[in-house]
C-alpha positions, 0 to 999 in steps of 0.5 A: 500500500501507499503509506504517504498520507495514510492515517495510523494509530499505534497503541502503546506508542510512547516507548519501545516497539510502539515508539519505533513503529510510530517513528517508522510510519511517520518517516513514511509520511503517515499521519500517526497517532500514538496512545497509551496510559501515561500522558507525560511519556506520550507527550514527550514522544509525540513532541520528539516524533512530530505525531499526535497522541491520545491518552487512554487505556486500551482495556477500557471500552469507553477509552477504545471507542473514544480513541478510534473515534477521535482519530476518525473525527480529525482525519476523516478515516483510519487506515492502519491500526497497530495493536502493540500495547502489552505487558507481562507477568512471569511467575510459576503457576502456583504463584500467579494470582487471578488478579494478575492473570486478569490484568494481563488479559485486559491489556493483551487480549481485551485491549486488542479486541476492543481496538480492533472492533472499533477500527474494523467498523471503519475499515468495513465502511471504507472497504480497506484497512490494515490491522497489525497485531503485535504478538510474541514468539511466546505465543507460538510455544509456551514455557515455564513461568509464562502462564499469563503472558504466553496464554494471552498471546496464544489468545491474540493469535486465535483472535487474529485468525478469526479476524483475518478470515472475517475481514478479508472479504472487505479488503482488510489485511490482518497481520500477526507479528511475533517478535523474539526477544527485543532489547526494551524496558519490557522485561525490566518492568515485569521484574525479569533480568535480561542481559543486554547484548548488541546481537539481540533485536532492537525495536527498529528491526520490528518496525522495519519489518512491519513497514515492509509488510505494509508496503506490499501491494494490496493484492497480497499480504503476509498473514503472519511472520516472526522476527528473530535475531540472526545470532543472539548467542 
């Protein structure tokens, strides 16, 4: 697709992978809006990148409705939604509380559902749209200590497959992106220590892959792809 002047909304766009995606799309000439819960971080990123921002929690239905509606009201349409907002809790099964599981699902599962639902209504009316869900290689294979996070990404993958089948007839491309380990503050915020390495992925690699996928002529698309570090060892 032609990215110049396309209208894009990126959730969790103030830092990490979301910020890199917003920066890459803006560099291609998109009208980008980032959203998230922390106004100070959003405002700073929006100023640095020259993009718009809206404060909101993707896991709150009223916020999701308001956010998508505000983008459409200002720009007249929405062409790209990147469901990037997410976080993790990494604990053994017996130490994971229901409240922790529910909280992860509210952001990683309910949030993408709400945002996608609102954007899809406009995509269907327009007869076009790009829905990009940021999952994880943890959504391809579960492992110890990842009950909450991995299962949420498995759920996102399942929803993505449903939406892809449902929306293709409306010329909407639905893509799932599975990053491997990326050097961001994600792990630290979850209380997990990760060794920094120049060999591991940076947010820019994920952003570049998404831009490349979006640029494919609209008669075709990449339904799902993973991004791994070439040699992280």
